[in-house]
N, C-alpha and C positions, 0 to 999 in steps of 0.2 A: 503494501499499500505507500502511496507516495502525501507523502503531507503537502498541505499547501501553506503557502509562504505569502507576507505581506511586507512589503517595503513602501517606504514611502521616500521622496525625493523634493528638496524645493528648491527655489531660485530667486533671489530680490535682486531687482536693478532699481537704482536711483537714479534720476532722468532729469537734467536741467529743464528750462523752460523752452530752447528750442529743439529738446529730443536727446541729446547728445547722453550716453551714459556716463553719468562721474562715479557708480560707485556699482558693483557687480560681485555677489556673495560665491558665484559658480555653482555648480551643482553639491548640495551635500542632504545627507542621511536625518531622517527625523528622527524622532522618539514617538511611537505611540503609547498612550494611556492606559492604564489599567479600566478606567471609563472608558476609553474609547475601544478597546474590545469589546467588551461588555454592551454598552450600549448603542455602538455607532456599526459593529458587526454581527455579534453573535444575536442578540436583541432584535435588530433590523432583519436578518435571515430567516427569524424563525414568527417575524411580526409580532412580538411582544409588545407590549403595552409598553410604554416609556420608551422604546427604540428612538434613536434619532438619525439625524444625518447633516451632513458639512453644508453649512450655506454663508461662510462669512469667513475672512483670514482677521486677524490680527497682526499688529506689529508691537513690539515693546524694547524696555531698556535694560531689561534684567538677565538672568542666570537663565540655564537649560533647564524645561519642566524637568520632574521626577515622574517615575511611573504611577507615583499616586495623585499627581498634579489635578488640579480642577480649573486652573486658572493662568493667564500667562505672566510673569513678574514682569512690572513695570509697565503692563499693558497704556497705549496712547490710548487718547478717549476715543477713537474712533475707529471703527470694522468697518472693514469692505465686504459687500455681497461677492457672490464668487460665481461666475461661468464654470460650468462643468462641463467637459465632452470626451468620450469615448466613442470606438467605435465598434461593430457586431463581431468584429472578429478581434477584438482588443482585450488584454487582461490588465491594461492600464487606466484610470481615471485619471483624463488632468484637471486642474481645477486652478481658473488664472481671477485674476482681479487688479485694478490699479488702485492705489491710494492715490487722488489728484487733489492738487493745491488748492485748486479752485472750491475744493470741498471744505478746505481749514482743518485738514485732518490733525495736524500741529499748529500750535500757538505760538509757538516759538522754535529755533532750531534744538533738533534735538541728537544725540547719538542712538541710535538704531542695532539691537545685537540678538534680538530675537522672534522668530513666526510662530504662529499657530492657527490650528482651523477648532471652528467652533459650528454650535447650533442654532446662534443666536443673533444678532446685531447687539446685545448687551447684555450680560452674563453668562450665560449655557453652561454647556460643559465642551472641555477644550478634549478633543480627538487625538490629536498628536502637534508636535512642536521641536523645535530646535532652536541652538544659538548658531550665528554665524560672525565672522569677524565685522567688529563693530562699522558702523559707518556712520557719519554727521549727513542728516537731512535737513534742508531750509526751507523755511514756509513757505517757495517758489516752490519747488522741486515735487515732482510725482515721483511715486514706487510703485514698480510694477513688479509683482510676482507670480511666480508658476508653481505649481506644487502638483504633483504627480504621486498615485496611491497604483504600487503593481503585487500583483497577484501573481504568484508562480507555482 
């Protein structure tokens, strides 16, 4: 019997107003939380009451979320809705989102260092996340995020 595995990878780009990329995390692995496995995968597969699905990205200034984490350390005040895409033959779910400076997602220059996937625009439960090399983000910059969840 072959086991099913799940891996997550994310990439964060910070872009100047002209669209040029000034910060790039590269592709990095994530950590799926205990509630991520339980509520987003196991319960959703069984259509069990209380199951959850990913709907939003969050950025923060804090540390890596632990396995028991339910929130993102140092989360900035605004979450971004994700666009989900996959193909009929794919084993990968791609989630994308943009934190736009026009939406004032940061009120001052911040040093971003972590990312997470949630089921809500506020509060909610953390599915997965991780840290990356810190990047400074000014109020006039956009942050573009891509998050892949790969099943094998």
